[in-house]
C-alpha positions as CSV (number, residue, x, y, z in Angstrom):
1,M,0.6,0.4,-0.2
2,K,1.4,3.3,-1.0
3,I,1.3,5.9,1.7
4,Y,0.0,8.3,-1.1
5,T,-2.7,8.4,-3.6
6,K,-3.1,11.6,-4.7
7,T,-6.4,11.8,-4.3
8,G,-6.0,14.8,-2.2
9,D,-4.6,17.0,-4.9
10,K,-7.4,18.8,-5.5
11,G,-7.7,19.9,-1.9
12,T,-10.2,17.2,-0.7
13,T,-10.4,14.6,1.4
14,S,-12.8,11.4,2.8
15,L,-14.7,10.7,6.3
16,L,-14.7,7.7,6.8
17,G,-18.1,6.6,5.1
18,G,-16.9,7.6,2.1
19,T,-17.9,11.7,1.9
20,R,-15.6,13.8,0.6
21,V,-15.3,17.4,2.1
22,S,-12.7,20.6,1.6
23,K,-9.4,20.1,3.8
24,A,-10.5,22.9,5.1
25,H,-13.8,21.3,6.8
26,L,-14.3,21.9,10.5
27,R,-14.6,18.1,11.2
28,I,-11.0,17.7,9.3
29,E,-9.8,20.8,11.5
30,T,-10.9,19.5,14.1
31,Y,-9.4,15.2,14.2
32,G,-6.5,17.8,12.4
33,T,-5.8,19.3,16.1
34,V,-6.8,16.2,18.0
35,D,-3.4,14.6,15.3
36,E,-1.3,17.7,16.8
37,L,-2.2,17.3,20.3
38,N,-1.1,13.2,19.8
39,S,2.0,14.2,18.6
40,Y,2.8,16.6,21.7
41,I,1.3,14.1,23.8
42,G,3.7,11.8,22.4
43,L,7.0,14.6,23.0
44,L,5.6,14.6,26.8
45,R,5.8,11.0,26.8
46,D,9.7,11.6,25.5
47,Q,10.6,13.6,28.5
48,E,12.6,11.9,30.3
49,V,11.4,13.5,34.0
50,N,7.4,11.1,32.6
51,K,10.0,7.9,32.3
52,A,7.1,6.6,34.8
53,R,4.3,8.2,33.4
54,I,5.1,6.4,29.8
55,P,1.9,3.9,30.1
56,F,-0.5,6.5,31.4
57,F,0.6,8.7,28.3
58,I,0.3,5.7,26.0
59,E,-3.5,5.5,26.7
60,I,-4.4,8.7,26.6
61,Q,-2.8,8.3,23.1
62,E,-4.7,5.4,22.0
63,Q,-8.2,7.6,23.8
64,L,-6.6,10.4,21.1
65,F,-6.2,8.1,18.4
66,T,-9.7,6.8,19.1
67,I,-11.5,10.7,19.6
68,G,-9.2,10.9,16.2
69,S,-11.6,7.8,14.6
70,H,-14.8,9.4,15.9
71,L,-15.0,13.1,14.2
72,A,-13.3,10.8,10.8
73,M,-16.3,9.3,10.9
74,E,-19.2,10.2,8.3
75,P,-22.4,11.5,10.3
76,G,-24.3,8.6,10.5
77,S,-22.4,6.2,8.9
78,T,-21.8,2.4,10.5
79,K,-19.9,1.5,7.3
80,F,-15.9,1.8,9.7
81,P,-16.5,-0.4,13.7
82,V,-14.7,2.2,15.9
83,P,-13.6,1.3,19.2
84,Q,-15.5,2.5,21.8
85,V,-14.0,5.9,23.7
86,D,-12.9,4.5,27.9
87,E,-15.3,7.0,29.9
88,T,-13.3,6.4,32.6
89,L,-10.0,7.4,31.2
90,T,-11.4,11.2,32.3
91,S,-11.9,10.4,35.9
92,R,-8.4,8.7,36.2
93,L,-7.4,12.2,34.9
94,E,-8.8,13.5,37.5
95,A,-7.4,11.1,40.0
96,A,-4.2,11.4,38.7
97,M,-4.5,15.0,38.9
98,D,-5.5,14.5,42.7
99,E,-2.3,13.1,43.2
100,M,-0.1,15.9,41.7
101,D,-1.8,18.4,43.7
102,A,-1.5,16.6,46.9
103,L,2.6,16.9,46.4
104,L,2.3,20.6,45.0
105,P,2.8,24.5,46.6
106,P,-0.7,25.9,47.0
107,M,-1.5,28.0,43.7
108,K,-1.8,31.9,45.0
109,N,-1.4,33.5,40.8
110,F,-1.1,32.5,37.5
111,I,2.1,30.8,36.7
112,L,3.5,32.5,33.4
113,P,4.7,29.0,31.3
114,G,8.5,27.9,30.7
115,G,11.3,27.5,33.3
116,H,12.0,24.0,31.5
117,P,11.8,22.3,27.5
118,S,10.0,19.8,29.1
119,V,8.1,22.0,30.8
120,S,7.2,24.4,28.2
121,H,6.1,21.2,25.7
122,G,3.7,20.6,28.5
123,H,2.3,24.1,28.0
124,I,1.6,23.9,24.4
125,A,-0.5,20.4,24.5
126,R,-2.4,22.0,27.0
127,C,-2.6,24.4,24.3
128,V,-3.3,22.4,21.8
129,C,-5.2,20.6,24.3
130,R,-8.4,24.1,24.5
131,R,-8.2,24.2,21.1
132,A,-8.8,20.7,19.8
133,E,-11.4,21.2,23.1
134,R,-13.1,24.6,21.3
135,L,-12.9,22.8,18.3
136,V,-15.6,19.9,19.0
137,I,-17.4,22.3,20.8
138,G,-18.2,24.2,17.5
139,L,-18.5,21.1,15.9
140,Q,-20.3,20.0,18.1
141,E,-23.1,23.0,17.5
142,Q,-23.2,21.8,13.9
143,E,-23.6,18.0,14.4
144,A,-23.9,15.2,16.4
145,V,-20.7,15.1,18.5
146,E,-20.5,12.2,21.4
147,E,-20.3,14.6,25.1
148,S,-17.7,12.2,26.1
149,I,-15.1,13.1,24.0
150,V,-15.7,17.1,25.4
151,Q,-15.5,15.5,28.6
152,F,-12.1,14.4,27.9
153,L,-10.4,17.1,26.2
154,N,-11.5,19.0,28.4
155,R,-10.3,17.0,32.0
156,L,-6.7,16.4,29.8
157,S,-6.0,19.9,29.4
158,D,-6.4,20.3,32.8
159,Y,-4.4,17.4,33.8
160,L,-2.0,18.8,31.7
161,F,-1.5,21.9,33.4
162,V,-1.4,20.0,36.6
163,L,1.8,17.6,35.0
164,C,3.7,21.2,34.3
165,R,3.7,21.6,37.6
166,M,4.4,18.4,38.6
167,M,7.3,18.5,35.9
168,A,8.7,22.0,37.4
169,H,8.6,20.5,40.4
170,E,10.0,17.1,39.7
171,L,12.9,19.2,37.6
172,G,13.6,21.9,40.7
173,V,12.2,24.4,38.9
174,E,11.4,27.5,40.0
175,E,7.2,28.2,39.2
176,T,7.5,32.8,37.4
177,P,4.0,33.6,38.8
178,W,2.3,36.2,36.6
179,K,1.9,39.9,38.3
180,P,0.1,42.0,36.5
181,R,1.2,45.5,36.5
182,S,-0.6,48.3,37.4
183,P,-2.5,50.6,34.6
184,K,-0.8,53.6,34.0
């Protein structure tokens, strides 16, 4: 099987189900952003500080592939079986956040992203996750999208924020609080 098909040379692609749509279609933008997020989770997985978290990151990546397959499916199509979204993973993200929060100092200010490349990668992943969530919600306003997908992405972005704080803590990096300047 060749990786190139030339069928997209005119700016269209097929949904799972066969319908061809513009590559600029909201559905394509949505699952493309989920794919981008998956790549950033892979980058986080490759950070030495996250070595013990690799199995959990793989589960998250598998869930993102599942979500991508749901988003790539033509609405109403049943031609292709897709795996079910694992709704228990959302509660597992919550439990992981609670565990990390118990080890972190209380947050008193907003925190500026950065301090270490691993932390910065995490903040980029968090921002891409929020964008994916917004796109899924936009798509949901036009077509049926499972609520569990929105919930997972919402919780994943929260998890990524707490993870960034945890990585900073584990790496001995001081968090930089945001101190708004007084208006002149």
